[in-house]
C-alpha positions in Angstrom: 154.2 136.4 123.7 151.7 136.1 126.4 149.3 138.4 127.8 146.3 138.0 130.6 144.3 140.8 132.1 141.8 141.2 134.8 138.4 142.3 133.8 135.2 142.5 135.8 132.3 141.0 133.6 130.0 143.1 136.0 130.9 146.1 134.3 131.4 144.4 130.5 127.7 143.1 131.0 126.4 146.7 132.4 124.9 144.9 135.6 127.0 147.7 137.9 127.6 150.7 136.4 130.4 151.7 138.7 132.3 148.9 137.5 134.4 150.0 134.0 133.7 147.9 130.9 137.5 147.1 130.4 140.5 145.8 131.7 141.1 146.6 135.2 144.8 145.5 134.5 146.8 143.7 131.6 150.0 141.8 132.3 152.4 140.6 129.0 155.1 138.6 129.3 157.8 138.2 126.3 160.0 135.4 126.8 163.5 135.6 124.4 166.4 132.8 123.6 169.3 135.2 123.1 173.2 135.2 124.5 172.7 138.9 125.3 173.6 139.9 128.9 170.5 141.2 131.3 171.8 144.8 130.3 171.1 144.3 126.7 167.9 142.9 127.0 167.0 145.9 129.3 168.2 148.2 126.7 166.2 146.6 124.0 163.2 146.7 125.8 163.5 150.0 127.2 163.5 150.7 123.0 161.0 148.7 122.1 158.3 149.8 124.8 159.1 153.3 123.7 158.3 152.9 120.4 155.4 150.5 120.6 152.3 151.9 119.1 149.9 149.1 121.2 151.7 149.6 124.1 151.3 153.3 123.8 147.4 152.9 123.1 147.0 150.9 125.8 148.9 153.2 128.2 147.5 156.8 127.2 143.9 158.3 126.1 143.5 158.3 122.2 140.7 160.5 121.0 138.2 158.2 119.4 135.7 158.9 116.7 132.8 156.4 116.2 130.1 156.8 113.9 127.4 155.0 113.0 126.4 154.4 109.8 122.7 153.3 109.7 122.0 151.0 106.7 118.6 149.8 106.1 117.4 145.8 104.9 116.6 147.2 101.7 120.2 149.5 101.2 121.7 146.1 101.7 119.8 144.2 99.1 120.9 147.3 96.3 123.3 146.2 93.8 124.7 149.5 92.8 124.5 150.1 88.8 127.5 149.7 86.6 128.2 153.1 84.6 
């Protein structure tokens, strides 16, 4: 599988707030060796696309919850007591 995408670094590097930081377009190519006819391969492609979780999350908005857990250097150095 080959993937490539278009990303405007002005958004990613916060140089221009009008440009989103993510990819503007993603293209993929799957190479397959098969004796199957093109119609069968197209049916396979459609079935895979219909059930691919990665394609789904890229193509559709997914609710996301991010949590910030603040840990101090002192917290990180503490060793939990056994028992």
